[in-house]
ChimeraX commands (.cxc) that place a marker at each C-alpha (Angstrom):
marker #1 position -10.26,-14.40,5.81 radius 0.5
marker #1 position -11.61,-14.48,2.25 radius 0.5
marker #1 position -14.35,-16.06,0.19 radius 0.5
marker #1 position -14.64,-16.93,-3.49 radius 0.5
marker #1 position -17.94,-16.49,-5.33 radius 0.5
marker #1 position -18.20,-19.00,-8.17 radius 0.5
marker #1 position -21.11,-17.15,-9.76 radius 0.5
marker #1 position -19.14,-13.94,-10.22 radius 0.5
marker #1 position -15.61,-15.45,-10.18 radius 0.5
marker #1 position -14.69,-12.89,-7.56 radius 0.5
marker #1 position -12.94,-12.95,-4.20 radius 0.5
marker #1 position -14.03,-11.06,-1.09 radius 0.5
marker #1 position -11.94,-10.23,1.94 radius 0.5
marker #1 position -13.51,-10.32,5.39 radius 0.5
marker #1 position -10.91,-8.70,7.64 radius 0.5
marker #1 position -10.73,-5.23,9.19 radius 0.5
marker #1 position -11.44,-2.56,6.54 radius 0.5
marker #1 position -8.19,-0.97,5.45 radius 0.5
marker #1 position -8.89,2.48,6.91 radius 0.5
marker #1 position -9.69,0.91,10.27 radius 0.5
marker #1 position -6.47,-1.07,10.19 radius 0.5
marker #1 position -4.53,2.01,9.15 radius 0.5
marker #1 position -6.03,3.84,12.13 radius 0.5
marker #1 position -5.06,1.01,14.48 radius 0.5
marker #1 position -1.47,1.20,13.27 radius 0.5
marker #1 position -1.34,4.94,13.92 radius 0.5
marker #1 position -2.90,4.53,17.36 radius 0.5
marker #1 position -0.79,1.66,18.65 radius 0.5
marker #1 position 2.53,2.16,16.84 radius 0.5
marker #1 position 2.56,5.93,17.48 radius 0.5
marker #1 position 4.75,6.87,14.51 radius 0.5
marker #1 position 6.49,10.23,14.73 radius 0.5
marker #1 position 6.58,10.80,10.97 radius 0.5
marker #1 position 4.21,9.70,8.23 radius 0.5
marker #1 position 4.28,9.82,4.43 radius 0.5
marker #1 position 1.47,8.89,2.10 radius 0.5
marker #1 position 1.31,8.82,-1.68 radius 0.5
marker #1 position -2.20,8.97,-3.11 radius 0.5
marker #1 position -4.15,11.08,-0.61 radius 0.5
marker #1 position -7.06,12.05,-2.90 radius 0.5
marker #1 position -10.04,12.69,-0.56 radius 0.5
marker #1 position -7.94,12.62,2.60 radius 0.5
marker #1 position -9.65,9.62,4.22 radius 0.5
marker #1 position -6.35,7.87,4.91 radius 0.5
marker #1 position -4.60,11.06,5.99 radius 0.5
marker #1 position -7.38,11.76,8.49 radius 0.5
marker #1 position -6.27,8.90,10.75 radius 0.5
marker #1 position -2.67,10.13,10.99 radius 0.5
marker #1 position -1.79,11.83,14.27 radius 0.5
marker #1 position 1.85,12.82,13.74 radius 0.5
marker #1 position 3.77,15.13,11.42 radius 0.5
marker #1 position 2.75,14.06,7.93 radius 0.5
marker #1 position 3.47,14.51,4.24 radius 0.5
marker #1 position 0.68,13.98,1.70 radius 0.5
marker #1 position 1.42,13.65,-2.02 radius 0.5
marker #1 position -1.20,13.61,-4.75 radius 0.5
marker #1 position -1.29,14.99,-8.30 radius 0.5
marker #1 position -4.79,16.39,-7.67 radius 0.5
marker #1 position -6.17,16.63,-4.16 radius 0.5
marker #1 position -9.93,16.27,-3.69 radius 0.5
marker #1 position -10.04,16.64,0.09 radius 0.5
marker #1 position -13.40,16.24,1.79 radius 0.5
marker #1 position -12.12,15.98,5.37 radius 0.5
marker #1 position -10.23,18.34,7.64 radius 0.5
marker #1 position -6.82,18.44,5.93 radius 0.5
marker #1 position -4.73,18.94,9.08 radius 0.5
marker #1 position -6.70,17.26,11.87 radius 0.5
marker #1 position -4.92,17.73,15.20 radius 0.5
marker #1 position -1.46,17.38,13.72 radius 0.5
marker #1 position 1.10,20.09,14.37 radius 0.5
marker #1 position 2.57,19.92,10.89 radius 0.5
marker #1 position 1.14,18.62,7.62 radius 0.5
marker #1 position 2.86,19.13,4.28 radius 0.5
marker #1 position 0.87,18.92,1.04 radius 0.5
marker #1 position 2.53,18.38,-2.32 radius 0.5
marker #1 position 0.17,18.51,-5.29 radius 0.5
marker #1 position 2.40,16.84,-7.85 radius 0.5
marker #1 position 3.28,13.39,-9.19 radius 0.5
marker #1 position 5.19,11.33,-6.67 radius 0.5
marker #1 position 8.21,11.04,-8.98 radius 0.5
marker #1 position 8.51,14.84,-9.01 radius 0.5
marker #1 position 8.08,14.99,-5.26 radius 0.5
marker #1 position 10.83,12.50,-4.45 radius 0.5
marker #1 position 13.14,14.12,-7.01 radius 0.5
marker #1 position 12.78,17.60,-5.54 radius 0.5
marker #1 position 12.14,17.27,-1.79 radius 0.5
marker #1 position 14.26,16.36,1.22 radius 0.5
marker #1 position 11.75,14.20,3.08 radius 0.5
marker #1 position 13.70,13.61,6.33 radius 0.5
marker #1 position 14.58,17.31,6.29 radius 0.5
marker #1 position 10.92,18.31,6.13 radius 0.5
marker #1 position 9.87,15.95,8.92 radius 0.5
marker #1 position 12.99,16.36,11.03 radius 0.5
marker #1 position 13.64,12.62,10.95 radius 0.5
marker #1 position 13.37,9.64,8.60 radius 0.5
marker #1 position 9.91,8.34,7.77 radius 0.5
marker #1 position 8.54,5.92,10.39 radius 0.5
marker #1 position 5.43,4.91,8.45 radius 0.5
marker #1 position 4.60,5.18,4.75 radius 0.5
marker #1 position 1.33,4.35,3.00 radius 0.5
marker #1 position 1.57,3.95,-0.78 radius 0.5
marker #1 position -1.74,4.21,-2.65 radius 0.5
marker #1 position -0.87,6.09,-5.81 radius 0.5
marker #1 position -1.21,5.24,-9.48 radius 0.5
marker #1 position -2.45,1.65,-9.92 radius 0.5
marker #1 position 0.31,0.50,-12.26 radius 0.5
marker #1 position 3.10,-1.64,-10.95 radius 0.5
marker #1 position 6.00,0.43,-12.25 radius 0.5
marker #1 position 4.66,3.49,-10.41 radius 0.5
marker #1 position 4.24,1.61,-7.14 radius 0.5
marker #1 position 7.67,0.07,-7.53 radius 0.5
marker #1 position 9.25,3.52,-7.88 radius 0.5
marker #1 position 7.27,4.84,-4.90 radius 0.5
marker #1 position 8.46,1.88,-2.84 radius 0.5
marker #1 position 12.09,2.42,-3.84 radius 0.5
marker #1 position 11.84,6.09,-2.87 radius 0.5
marker #1 position 9.90,5.51,0.36 radius 0.5
marker #1 position 12.37,2.90,1.59 radius 0.5
marker #1 position 15.26,5.28,0.92 radius 0.5
marker #1 position 13.81,8.01,3.18 radius 0.5
marker #1 position 12.99,5.64,6.05 radius 0.5
marker #1 position 15.04,3.70,8.60 radius 0.5
marker #1 position 15.58,-0.02,9.29 radius 0.5
marker #1 position 12.47,-0.26,11.49 radius 0.5
marker #1 position 10.15,1.69,9.18 radius 0.5
marker #1 position 6.80,0.26,8.14 radius 0.5
marker #1 position 5.72,0.58,4.51 radius 0.5
marker #1 position 2.13,-0.28,3.61 radius 0.5
marker #1 position 1.02,-1.03,0.04 radius 0.5
marker #1 position -2.63,-0.87,-1.00 radius 0.5
marker #1 position -4.60,-2.71,-3.73 radius 0.5
marker #1 position -2.31,-5.72,-4.25 radius 0.5
marker #1 position -5.17,-8.23,-3.89 radius 0.5
marker #1 position -7.45,-7.76,-6.92 radius 0.5
marker #1 position -10.84,-9.44,-6.52 radius 0.5
marker #1 position -11.38,-10.45,-10.14 radius 0.5
marker #1 position -9.53,-10.28,-13.48 radius 0.5
marker #1 position -11.34,-7.09,-14.55 radius 0.5
marker #1 position -9.79,-5.22,-11.62 radius 0.5
marker #1 position -6.26,-6.13,-12.76 radius 0.5
marker #1 position -6.47,-4.20,-16.03 radius 0.5
marker #1 position -4.04,-1.33,-16.45 radius 0.5
marker #1 position -6.88,0.95,-17.57 radius 0.5
marker #1 position -9.93,1.51,-15.38 radius 0.5
marker #1 position -13.00,-0.36,-16.63 radius 0.5
marker #1 position -16.08,-0.46,-14.35 radius 0.5
marker #1 position -17.66,-3.80,-13.58 radius 0.5
marker #1 position -21.21,-4.83,-14.29 radius 0.5
marker #1 position -24.08,-5.31,-11.84 radius 0.5
marker #1 position -23.03,-8.88,-11.05 radius 0.5
marker #1 position -20.06,-7.50,-9.07 radius 0.5
marker #1 position -22.30,-5.63,-6.67 radius 0.5
marker #1 position -20.48,-3.19,-4.38 radius 0.5
marker #1 position -17.09,-3.92,-6.00 radius 0.5
marker #1 position -18.16,-2.89,-9.52 radius 0.5
marker #1 position -16.38,0.47,-9.23 radius 0.5
marker #1 position -13.20,-0.91,-7.66 radius 0.5
marker #1 position -9.95,-0.88,-9.61 radius 0.5
marker #1 position -6.64,-2.32,-8.41 radius 0.5
marker #1 position -4.66,-2.23,-11.64 radius 0.5
marker #1 position -1.57,-4.41,-11.92 radius 0.5
marker #1 position 0.17,-3.40,-8.69 radius 0.5
marker #1 position -0.30,-7.04,-7.64 radius 0.5
marker #1 position 2.95,-7.66,-9.52 radius 0.5
marker #1 position 4.94,-5.96,-6.77 radius 0.5
marker #1 position 4.42,-8.94,-4.45 radius 0.5
marker #1 position 6.15,-11.51,-6.70 radius 0.5
marker #1 position 8.78,-8.89,-7.54 radius 0.5
marker #1 position 9.65,-8.47,-3.87 radius 0.5
marker #1 position 9.70,-12.21,-3.26 radius 0.5
marker #1 position 12.22,-12.60,-6.07 radius 0.5
marker #1 position 14.40,-9.50,-5.68 radius 0.5
marker #1 position 14.07,-8.60,-1.99 radius 0.5
marker #1 position 13.82,-11.78,0.10 radius 0.5
marker #1 position 15.48,-9.82,2.91 radius 0.5
marker #1 position 12.26,-7.88,3.52 radius 0.5
marker #1 position 9.62,-9.20,5.93 radius 0.5
marker #1 position 6.19,-9.13,4.28 radius 0.5
marker #1 position 2.73,-9.64,5.74 radius 0.5
marker #1 position -0.30,-9.73,3.43 radius 0.5
marker #1 position -3.35,-8.57,5.39 radius 0.5
marker #1 position -6.97,-9.51,4.70 radius 0.5
marker #1 position -8.21,-5.91,4.80 radius 0.5
marker #1 position -11.10,-5.18,2.42 radius 0.5
marker #1 position -11.63,-4.20,-0.18 radius 0.5
marker #1 position -8.29,-5.03,-1.88 radius 0.5
marker #1 position -5.85,-5.96,0.87 radius 0.5
marker #1 position -2.80,-4.40,2.46 radius 0.5
marker #1 position 0.82,-5.47,2.19 radius 0.5
marker #1 position 2.95,-4.56,5.21 radius 0.5
marker #1 position 6.71,-4.40,4.69 radius 0.5
marker #1 position 9.22,-4.28,7.54 radius 0.5
marker #1 position 12.96,-4.89,8.03 radius 0.5
marker #1 position 13.59,-2.29,5.37 radius 0.5
marker #1 position 17.04,-1.20,4.26 radius 0.5
marker #1 position 17.32,2.47,3.21 radius 0.5
marker #1 position 20.75,1.76,1.71 radius 0.5
marker #1 position 19.51,-1.03,-0.57 radius 0.5
marker #1 position 19.94,-0.38,-4.29 radius 0.5
marker #1 position 18.69,-3.76,-5.52 radius 0.5
marker #1 position 15.32,-2.61,-6.83 radius 0.5
marker #1 position 16.68,0.64,-8.24 radius 0.5
marker #1 position 19.57,-1.04,-10.04 radius 0.5
marker #1 position 17.31,-3.74,-11.52 radius 0.5
marker #1 position 14.33,-1.43,-12.15 radius 0.5
marker #1 position 14.29,-1.56,-15.97 radius 0.5
marker #1 position 15.02,-5.30,-15.96 radius 0.5
marker #1 position 12.09,-5.84,-13.58 radius 0.5
marker #1 position 9.71,-3.71,-15.65 radius 0.5
marker #1 position 10.62,-5.62,-18.81 radius 0.5
marker #1 position 10.25,-8.94,-16.99 radius 0.5
marker #1 position 6.78,-8.25,-15.57 radius 0.5
marker #1 position 5.25,-5.86,-18.12 radius 0.5
marker #1 position 3.39,-8.56,-20.04 radius 0.5
marker #1 position 2.24,-10.58,-17.00 radius 0.5
marker #1 position -1.55,-10.83,-16.70 radius 0.5
marker #1 position -4.01,-12.58,-14.43 radius 0.5
marker #1 position -6.87,-14.40,-16.11 radius 0.5
marker #1 position -9.40,-16.21,-13.93 radius 0.5
marker #1 position -7.28,-19.32,-13.45 radius 0.5
marker #1 position -4.08,-17.38,-12.81 radius 0.5
marker #1 position -5.86,-15.13,-10.34 radius 0.5
marker #1 position -7.01,-18.14,-8.35 radius 0.5
marker #1 position -3.42,-19.43,-8.29 radius 0.5
marker #1 position -2.22,-16.02,-7.12 radius 0.5
marker #1 position -4.67,-16.07,-4.21 radius 0.5
marker #1 position -3.83,-19.70,-3.40 radius 0.5
marker #1 position -0.18,-18.72,-2.95 radius 0.5
marker #1 position -0.97,-15.91,-0.51 radius 0.5
marker #1 position -0.23,-16.41,3.18 radius 0.5
marker #1 position -2.82,-14.05,4.58 radius 0.5
marker #1 position -2.50,-12.52,8.03 radius 0.5
marker #1 position -5.82,-12.01,9.82 radius 0.5
marker #1 position -6.23,-8.31,10.58 radius 0.5
marker #1 position -9.15,-8.34,13.04 radius 0.5
marker #1 position -7.29,-10.25,15.79 radius 0.5
marker #1 position -4.39,-7.81,15.48 radius 0.5
marker #1 position -6.72,-4.85,16.01 radius 0.5
marker #1 position -8.35,-6.62,18.96 radius 0.5
marker #1 position -5.00,-7.45,20.56 radius 0.5
marker #1 position -2.70,-4.43,20.12 radius 0.5
marker #1 position 0.24,-6.26,21.71 radius 0.5
marker #1 position 0.25,-8.60,18.71 radius 0.5
marker #1 position 0.06,-5.63,16.35 radius 0.5
marker #1 position 3.04,-3.90,17.95 radius 0.5
marker #1 position 5.06,-7.11,18.12 radius 0.5
marker #1 position 4.77,-7.48,14.35 radius 0.5
marker #1 position 5.24,-3.87,13.31 radius 0.5
marker #1 position 7.01,-2.03,16.16 radius 0.5
marker #1 position 8.77,1.08,14.87 radius 0.5
marker #1 position 11.22,1.56,17.73 radius 0.5
marker link #1:1,2 radius 0.2
marker link #1:2,3 radius 0.2
marker link #1:3,4 radius 0.2
marker link #1:4,5 radius 0.2
marker link #1:5,6 radius 0.2
marker link #1:6,7 radius 0.2
marker link #1:7,8 radius 0.2
marker link #1:8,9 radius 0.2
marker link #1:9,10 radius 0.2
marker link #1:10,11 radius 0.2
marker link #1:11,12 radius 0.2
marker link #1:12,13 radius 0.2
marker link #1:13,14 radius 0.2
marker link #1:14,15 radius 0.2
marker link #1:15,16 radius 0.2
marker link #1:16,17 radius 0.2
marker link #1:17,18 radius 0.2
marker link #1:18,19 radius 0.2
marker link #1:19,20 radius 0.2
marker link #1:20,21 radius 0.2
marker link #1:21,22 radius 0.2
marker link #1:22,23 radius 0.2
marker link #1:23,24 radius 0.2
marker link #1:24,25 radius 0.2
marker link #1:25,26 radius 0.2
marker link #1:26,27 radius 0.2
marker link #1:27,28 radius 0.2
marker link #1:28,29 radius 0.2
marker link #1:29,30 radius 0.2
marker link #1:30,31 radius 0.2
marker link #1:31,32 radius 0.2
marker link #1:32,33 radius 0.2
marker link #1:33,34 radius 0.2
marker link #1:34,35 radius 0.2
marker link #1:35,36 radius 0.2
marker link #1:36,37 radius 0.2
marker link #1:37,38 radius 0.2
marker link #1:38,39 radius 0.2
marker link #1:39,40 radius 0.2
marker link #1:40,41 radius 0.2
marker link #1:41,42 radius 0.2
marker link #1:42,43 radius 0.2
marker link #1:43,44 radius 0.2
marker link #1:44,45 radius 0.2
marker link #1:45,46 radius 0.2
marker link #1:46,47 radius 0.2
marker link #1:47,48 radius 0.2
marker link #1:48,49 radius 0.2
marker link #1:49,50 radius 0.2
marker link #1:50,51 radius 0.2
marker link #1:51,52 radius 0.2
marker link #1:52,53 radius 0.2
marker link #1:53,54 radius 0.2
marker link #1:54,55 radius 0.2
marker link #1:55,56 radius 0.2
marker link #1:56,57 radius 0.2
marker link #1:57,58 radius 0.2
marker link #1:58,59 radius 0.2
marker link #1:59,60 radius 0.2
marker link #1:60,61 radius 0.2
marker link #1:61,62 radius 0.2
marker link #1:62,63 radius 0.2
marker link #1:63,64 radius 0.2
marker link #1:64,65 radius 0.2
marker link #1:65,66 radius 0.2
marker link #1:66,67 radius 0.2
marker link #1:67,68 radius 0.2
marker link #1:68,69 radius 0.2
marker link #1:69,70 radius 0.2
marker link #1:70,71 radius 0.2
marker link #1:71,72 radius 0.2
marker link #1:72,73 radius 0.2
marker link #1:73,74 radius 0.2
marker link #1:74,75 radius 0.2
marker link #1:75,76 radius 0.2
marker link #1:76,77 radius 0.2
marker link #1:77,78 radius 0.2
marker link #1:78,79 radius 0.2
marker link #1:79,80 radius 0.2
marker link #1:80,81 radius 0.2
marker link #1:81,82 radius 0.2
marker link #1:82,83 radius 0.2
marker link #1:83,84 radius 0.2
marker link #1:84,85 radius 0.2
marker link #1:85,86 radius 0.2
marker link #1:86,87 radius 0.2
marker link #1:87,88 radius 0.2
marker link #1:88,89 radius 0.2
marker link #1:89,90 radius 0.2
marker link #1:90,91 radius 0.2
marker link #1:91,92 radius 0.2
marker link #1:92,93 radius 0.2
marker link #1:93,94 radius 0.2
marker link #1:94,95 radius 0.2
marker link #1:95,96 radius 0.2
marker link #1:96,97 radius 0.2
marker link #1:97,98 radius 0.2
marker link #1:98,99 radius 0.2
marker link #1:99,100 radius 0.2
marker link #1:100,101 radius 0.2
marker link #1:101,102 radius 0.2
marker link #1:102,103 radius 0.2
marker link #1:103,104 radius 0.2
marker link #1:104,105 radius 0.2
marker link #1:105,106 radius 0.2
marker link #1:106,107 radius 0.2
marker link #1:107,108 radius 0.2
marker link #1:108,109 radius 0.2
marker link #1:109,110 radius 0.2
marker link #1:110,111 radius 0.2
marker link #1:111,112 radius 0.2
marker link #1:112,113 radius 0.2
marker link #1:113,114 radius 0.2
marker link #1:114,115 radius 0.2
marker link #1:115,116 radius 0.2
marker link #1:116,117 radius 0.2
marker link #1:117,118 radius 0.2
marker link #1:118,119 radius 0.2
marker link #1:119,120 radius 0.2
marker link #1:120,121 radius 0.2
marker link #1:121,122 radius 0.2
marker link #1:122,123 radius 0.2
marker link #1:123,124 radius 0.2
marker link #1:124,125 radius 0.2
marker link #1:125,126 radius 0.2
marker link #1:126,127 radius 0.2
marker link #1:127,128 radius 0.2
marker link #1:128,129 radius 0.2
marker link #1:129,130 radius 0.2
marker link #1:130,131 radius 0.2
marker link #1:131,132 radius 0.2
marker link #1:132,133 radius 0.2
marker link #1:133,134 radius 0.2
marker link #1:134,135 radius 0.2
marker link #1:135,136 radius 0.2
marker link #1:136,137 radius 0.2
marker link #1:137,138 radius 0.2
marker link #1:138,139 radius 0.2
marker link #1:139,140 radius 0.2
marker link #1:140,141 radius 0.2
marker link #1:141,142 radius 0.2
marker link #1:142,143 radius 0.2
marker link #1:143,144 radius 0.2
marker link #1:144,145 radius 0.2
marker link #1:145,146 radius 0.2
marker link #1:146,147 radius 0.2
marker link #1:147,148 radius 0.2
marker link #1:148,149 radius 0.2
marker link #1:149,150 radius 0.2
marker link #1:150,151 radius 0.2
marker link #1:151,152 radius 0.2
marker link #1:152,153 radius 0.2
marker link #1:153,154 radius 0.2
marker link #1:154,155 radius 0.2
marker link #1:155,156 radius 0.2
marker link #1:156,157 radius 0.2
marker link #1:157,158 radius 0.2
marker link #1:158,159 radius 0.2
marker link #1:159,160 radius 0.2
marker link #1:160,161 radius 0.2
marker link #1:161,162 radius 0.2
marker link #1:162,163 radius 0.2
marker link #1:163,164 radius 0.2
marker link #1:164,165 radius 0.2
marker link #1:165,166 radius 0.2
marker link #1:166,167 radius 0.2
marker link #1:167,168 radius 0.2
marker link #1:168,169 radius 0.2
marker link #1:169,170 radius 0.2
marker link #1:170,171 radius 0.2
marker link #1:171,172 radius 0.2
marker link #1:172,173 radius 0.2
marker link #1:173,174 radius 0.2
marker link #1:174,175 radius 0.2
marker link #1:175,176 radius 0.2
marker link #1:176,177 radius 0.2
marker link #1:177,178 radius 0.2
marker link #1:178,179 radius 0.2
marker link #1:179,180 radius 0.2
marker link #1:180,181 radius 0.2
marker link #1:181,182 radius 0.2
marker link #1:182,183 radius 0.2
marker link #1:183,184 radius 0.2
marker link #1:184,185 radius 0.2
marker link #1:185,186 radius 0.2
marker link #1:186,187 radius 0.2
marker link #1:187,188 radius 0.2
marker link #1:188,189 radius 0.2
marker link #1:189,190 radius 0.2
marker link #1:190,191 radius 0.2
marker link #1:191,192 radius 0.2
marker link #1:192,193 radius 0.2
marker link #1:193,194 radius 0.2
marker link #1:194,195 radius 0.2
marker link #1:195,196 radius 0.2
marker link #1:196,197 radius 0.2
marker link #1:197,198 radius 0.2
marker link #1:198,199 radius 0.2
marker link #1:199,200 radius 0.2
marker link #1:200,201 radius 0.2
marker link #1:201,202 radius 0.2
marker link #1:202,203 radius 0.2
marker link #1:203,204 radius 0.2
marker link #1:204,205 radius 0.2
marker link #1:205,206 radius 0.2
marker link #1:206,207 radius 0.2
marker link #1:207,208 radius 0.2
marker link #1:208,209 radius 0.2
marker link #1:209,210 radius 0.2
marker link #1:210,211 radius 0.2
marker link #1:211,212 radius 0.2
marker link #1:212,213 radius 0.2
marker link #1:213,214 radius 0.2
marker link #1:214,215 radius 0.2
marker link #1:215,216 radius 0.2
marker link #1:216,217 radius 0.2
marker link #1:217,218 radius 0.2
marker link #1:218,219 radius 0.2
marker link #1:219,220 radius 0.2
marker link #1:220,221 radius 0.2
marker link #1:221,222 radius 0.2
marker link #1:222,223 radius 0.2
marker link #1:223,224 radius 0.2
marker link #1:224,225 radius 0.2
marker link #1:225,226 radius 0.2
marker link #1:226,227 radius 0.2
marker link #1:227,228 radius 0.2
marker link #1:228,229 radius 0.2
marker link #1:229,230 radius 0.2
marker link #1:230,231 radius 0.2
marker link #1:231,232 radius 0.2
marker link #1:232,233 radius 0.2
marker link #1:233,234 radius 0.2
marker link #1:234,235 radius 0.2
marker link #1:235,236 radius 0.2
marker link #1:236,237 radius 0.2
marker link #1:237,238 radius 0.2
marker link #1:238,239 radius 0.2
marker link #1:239,240 radius 0.2
marker link #1:240,241 radius 0.2
marker link #1:241,242 radius 0.2
marker link #1:242,243 radius 0.2
marker link #1:243,244 radius 0.2
marker link #1:244,245 radius 0.2
marker link #1:245,246 radius 0.2
marker link #1:246,247 radius 0.2
marker link #1:247,248 radius 0.2
marker link #1:248,249 radius 0.2
marker link #1:249,250 radius 0.2
marker link #1:250,251 radius 0.2
view
């Protein structure tokens, strides 16, 4: 499911690419409402088939923005402003079945997006987090720094420190069911058994930020982080949709 290159001190995932897995989820789970934060070019939005909301501070769409969907709502603003001003279930006519969070690559931003996305969903909603499996220490920096030629195709990748959300959830939300998927380039985290009424993360938000703000991953710590992961193989799930729906069924 992954390999480690000693020469470059980098990991590489070998599962289903994340957009392919995202498409499989849309196809086999058939969500009726979809929310994504961090649309940018629209590649992830393109695989959605139901009523959708896309949030991005600056869209750079290079695909058909609406596809075959009946309704697509675009909000060109920071996600904090969006959640503060909009009635998400009101727009979609129902709570969010499926959310994909791929916004700013800093853990406090993703944590807020997760808090807000869970609140507008239902107990069987699926929330997907991107970029929580950084491939090398350079990718974990809070500011984007490109890699050198030794990194090859991953030299332009940046995950930031959103990896911190995984240990945060293990500590503060053990009630959630979490699957970490081996989807390149930087993994997917699937969250189910959500609780829209939960206030745990919101009430402890500033405590959590203070607790994890100074955490870093050097080479040794990154290897320990990966060693603690219980990866779920994504390719077999795509090949056997019954397994996919048994893990992530929305209804």
